[in-house]
C-alpha positions in Angstrom: 0.1 0.0 0.3 1.4 3.5 -0.6 2.0 6.3 1.2 -1.2 8.0 -0.8 -3.3 5.3 -0.1 -2.5 5.0 3.5 -3.2 8.8 3.5 -6.3 8.6 1.9 -7.7 5.2 4.0 -6.5 7.2 7.6 -8.8 10.4 6.4 -11.4 8.0 5.1 -11.3 6.7 8.8 -10.8 9.8 10.5 -13.6 11.2 9.1 -16.0 8.2 9.7 -15.1 8.6 13.6 -16.1 12.6 13.0 -19.5 11.4 11.6 -19.6 9.3 14.6 -18.9 11.4 17.2 -21.0 14.0 15.9 -23.6 11.8 15.7 -23.4 10.5 18.9 -23.3 14.5 20.2 -26.2 15.0 18.7 -28.1 12.0 19.9 -27.3 13.1 23.5 -28.4 16.7 22.9 -31.5 15.8 21.9 -31.7 13.3 25.0 -30.4 16.6 27.4 -32.9 18.8 25.5 -35.9 16.1 26.4 -34.6 15.9 30.1 -35.3 19.2 30.9 -38.6 19.7 29.0 -39.4 17.0 30.9 -37.9 18.4 34.5 -39.9 21.7 33.4 -42.8 19.7 32.8 -42.4 17.9 36.8 -41.7 21.5 38.1 -45.3 22.7 37.3 -47.1 19.8 38.4 -45.1 20.3 41.7 -46.4 24.0 41.7 -49.8 22.5 41.0 -49.3 20.0 43.9 -48.3 22.9 46.0 -51.6 25.1 45.2 -53.8 22.0 45.4 -52.3 20.8 49.2 -52.7 24.4 50.1 -56.3 24.2 48.8 -57.2 21.3 50.6 -55.5 22.7 53.7 -57.2 26.2 53.4 -60.8 24.1 53.1 -60.5 21.9 55.9 -59.6 24.7 58.1 -62.3 26.8 56.8 -65.0 23.9 57.7 -63.6 23.0 61.1 -64.0 26.8 62.0 -67.6 26.8 60.7 -68.1 24.2 63.5 -68.0 21.0 60.9 -67.2 17.6 62.3 -63.9 16.1 61.3 -65.8 13.3 59.8 -67.8 16.2 57.5 -64.2 17.7 56.7 -63.2 14.3 55.2 -65.9 13.5 53.3 -66.6 17.0 52.0 -67.3 16.8 48.3 -64.6 20.3 47.5 -61.7 18.1 49.6 -62.7 14.9 47.6 -62.7 16.8 44.7 -59.2 18.4 45.1 -57.6 14.9 46.8 -58.6 13.2 43.7 -57.0 16.0 41.2 -53.7 15.9 43.4 -53.9 11.6 42.7 -54.1 12.4 39.1 -51.1 14.9 39.0 -48.8 12.4 41.0 -49.7 10.1 38.4 -48.5 12.3 35.8 -45.7 13.2 37.5 -44.6 9.7 37.9 -45.2 9.1 34.4 -42.8 11.8 33.7 -40.1 10.4 36.3 -40.5 6.8 34.6 -39.5 8.8 31.3 -36.5 10.3 32.8 -35.4 7.0 34.1 -35.7 5.6 31.0 -34.2 7.7 28.7 -31.0 7.6 31.6 -31.0 3.9 31.2 -30.6 4.1 27.3 -27.7 6.8 27.5 
């Protein structure tokens, strides 16, 4: 094999390595972008959960201060609706956490 052929072969191998590295970097950038998007969604859900927890607490205190029995507070329809909403948001949040774990395991 002549010098020019070896040089051509080395250049081709270098280009292939460069292409592979560039593709890997692009894939990693996409994964990181997706992780950031999911984390942002989780933060928004956490804020919603905080608001709902506060609403449940305020509703319970309001009812209790109004003279309602503890059992009535626990079975209040508004409290029940808020708790159901909390459970739904937690379910969505858990799915997003699973997506993060899946992305990390694929990397």
